[in-house]
N, C-alpha and C positions, 0 to 999 in steps of 0.2 A: 265446432269440430270434434272428438272426443277423442283425447290421445292416447296412447298407451306405451309409449315409447320414447317420449318428450315430454316435458313437463312445460309450460310455457304460464311466464308470469307477468305480472304487467306494476312495477314501482312509478307511480307518478311520470313523470313521461321517459322512462327505460324500461325495456323491455326483456326479461332473460330468458332464453331458451336451453333446458339443459337434457342434453342425452340420458335416454335412462334406461339403460338396459346393462345393468351392472353385471347381469347372470354371465353377460357374454361381452364384456368390455366394452360394451356400447357400439358394440358391428352395426355395422351398415347394412340392415336388410333393406327390402323393397318398401316393407310397410314403413320402417322409420325412414327414409329417404322419403315417399307420401307426406309423411305429417309435417317433417320438419320444412319441407317447401310451402305446406297451405298457413303453416305460422310463422315463416320468412314472409309470404303473402299477405298474412293480416295484419304486418306490421307495417308494410309498407303502403296499405291501405288505411292505418291508424293515425290519422295526424296529429295525433296526440302525442305519439312515441316519439324520440327526438332520437335516440341510440338504440344500439340492440348489442348485447350483449350474450356471446355463447360459451357456453362451459359443460363437465361432465360432471355427471354423480361415480359414487366410487373410486376406484384406483383408473380410471380411464376418462379421456377425453373423449376420444373414438380411436379406438385402436386397429380402423381399417374396414374393409367392407367384409359383409356376412362370408366367410369362406364356405360354408355349408352349403351356400345357394351357387356356390361356382362350378356344379355339376350340371346347374340344368341353365346355366346361360351361355347361349347362342351368339354369334357374331351378330345377328340380327338382333337380339334381346337386350346387347349390349350399348349399339347403337340409339335405344331406345330408353336406357338408364337414364335418370335425372340427374344431371352433371351440377351437383349442390353448389361448388365452388363458384360457378358462376350466377348461379342466381345468389350467391353471397356477394359477390363483387359488384352484380349489377343493381343491388337494391340503392335508392337515392337517400343512403342515412350511413352514419357511420355505424361501422360493428366490432366491436373487440370479442377476441378470440383471449378466454381467462382459462389458459389451459392448466388443468389439475394434475392429470397423469400423464399415461399414455399417449400419444399422438401420432398416429403411423399410419402410413398408407394413406388412405379417403380420408382419415382425420386431419393428416397435415395435410391435406389438401385444400383442407375447409379451411384450416386455421391459416395457410398463407392467402387466402383468399381476402380474409378480413383485414382490415386497415390497422389495425394494432396486434398485434400478441403479447399478452403479459402473462409469466410462465410463472407457477409455482418452483419452487427448489426441488421437487418430486418429478418435473415433466421430462418426458423423452419425448424426443422426436426421430423421425426416420421414414425413408422410402423404401422399406423391406419385400416389395412385390416380386425382384427377382430372385428372391430365393422361391416363389412359387413358380418360377418359368413367365412370368410375364410382367410387363411393363407398369408404368404409373398411366392412369386413365382417365384422371380428374384434373390436371393439370398440372402436376406435377416435375414434368419433364420441361415446363415452359415458366412454373412459377418460381420456382425453387430456383435455377440460374440465371434470375432477374435479379433476387432477394439475395442471393450469397457468392453469385459470382458461377460461371461455366466450368470451372476446375474441379472445383468444391459439390458442384452439382452432381455432377457427372458420378466423384468420388461415394458419393452417399447412395446415386441410384445405383450404379454399377455394383456397389459393397453390399448392398441391403444394411448396413450398421446402422445401428439406433447412438444415437447420442443425447448427454446430459443436457438437462438444460444452462447448466454453466455454458457449456461449448457452441450452443446455441446462440446464446446471447454474445459470445465471442466471435462468432463469425456473421454474426448480424441477422439471424435470423427472425428474434425475438425483439421487443422493445426493453423488457427487461425481466429480472427473475425478482421476485419475491417471498416470504417464505410463506407455506402451505394454507397456514390461519390468516394469513392477510390478503388473499388471493383475491377473493369477491371483493373485501373493501375496496381493496386501490384499485380494482376494477371499475367498482360502483363512483368512486372518488374521478377517475377520469371520465367516466360516463356522465357524469353530473357537471363535470367542466363544459364537454364539448356539449350535452345540452343547452349550457345557459347561452350559447352563440345562434346565429341566426341559422335556421336549419335552409331555407334557400339559399344564403353562399354557400352553405356545407355542404350542399349536394353539388353547386356548381363546381369548388372546391373538386373534388372528391373524381366527379367527370374530368377534368381536366387532368389530374395526377394518371387516373387509370389509363387517358384518349394517351398521354405521354410514353406510358409503358409499352405503347403497338404501335408505335411510328417513329417516322425520323424526329428529330431534335427542331428543327423549323417547322413541318408539321405541328410537332408539338407547343411551339411557340405559337403560331397561329392560332392555333387552338382553345390554349389559355387565353390569348387575348381576347377573341369571340366571347369566352366565357366571362373576363373582367369586363368586357362592355355591359354585356347582362349584367353583370351586382352592379353595374354604376346606376343601373334604372330600376333596381331595389329601393320599396320603402325603408328596408330593414337599413338601407347604406344612409338615407338621411338623418333615422331613427341613431344608428352610430354614430354618424357625424356631429350631430346634434349633442348625443349625450354628452361626447368627447368636451366639445365645448364647453357645454356647461360643468362640468366635472361629475357627473351620475351616472350610474349604470344602467346601461342601455336594454331596452325593453324590445327586444322584437320580435316580430310576430309571424315569421317565416314567405315573407310574400315581399 
């Protein structure tokens, strides 16, 4: 697929998707959503890709949905809009959001669906939908409260306030804040470290963590044990144990 609104790159076993509508602050229009969904599908199907990094061009990661399309969006059409956060969350590979600038509305929802968020010191986060007379529709009311707590989530969603990277770090919305010129370097360093692990074990770990976010503690514990039992049958488990005992680096094969 030829992409116009995103850039899809692959560096060894790491893929990078860059939202690339800088003239529109990388706002999500219908075409961008379709291209992003297609690129994520390509990442899932490419067995050589171990980790995905998401970032944006210009001053924004993603500044939200394209408001110019709102007048033509009916309730029926809204039900058929691709939910990008769910696509990211369900991808059986680790995803890192390298947030370079404005990360608002749908952009914040995509970032929160990622497994890690690395923010530049210039990043800004928020769910400002209330200012348009609507509410978040891509996971904002659900994922934000799970990440930072119900009261803080309500404050951000009810006020529509936009917070800086240091505040996002303080309340636990991001993993770390780095200098802008170090953002992709740090993100790729983390991605490289993760890519060196067993992709099969990473898949099971991501499934267990995400399942636990959506169920009771006991159900989560039961599901974790199921994933643990599956991990014990992996060829990578045998390799990891042998490598540890032989004091060498493990060579995982992803199964």
